[in-house]
C-alpha positions, 0 to 999 in steps of 0.5 A: 366666883362670878364677876357679878359678886365682886365689888366694883373696884375688883371687877374693874381690876379683873376685867382689865387683867383679862383684857391684858391677857387677851391682848397678849394672846392676840399679839402672840398669835398675830406674830405666828408664822404663816403655814405655807402648806397647811391651811388648817394651822392658819385657820386654827391661829385665826380662830384663836385670835377671834375667840380671845 
C-alpha cells in the first residue's frame, strides 16, 4: 500500500514510526566500533547511517 492512499492520521503515524526506526538505526551504527585496519567497514557503516 502506498502512503498516499492512507488517511492523514495513519500517514502521520506511519511516518513517525519510520522516523523512530531510522533514528534507532542511526544510533546503533553511530555507536559501532571503529575498524582500525579496515576502511571498508567504516565506509559501510557511514553509508548505512547516511541512507537511513
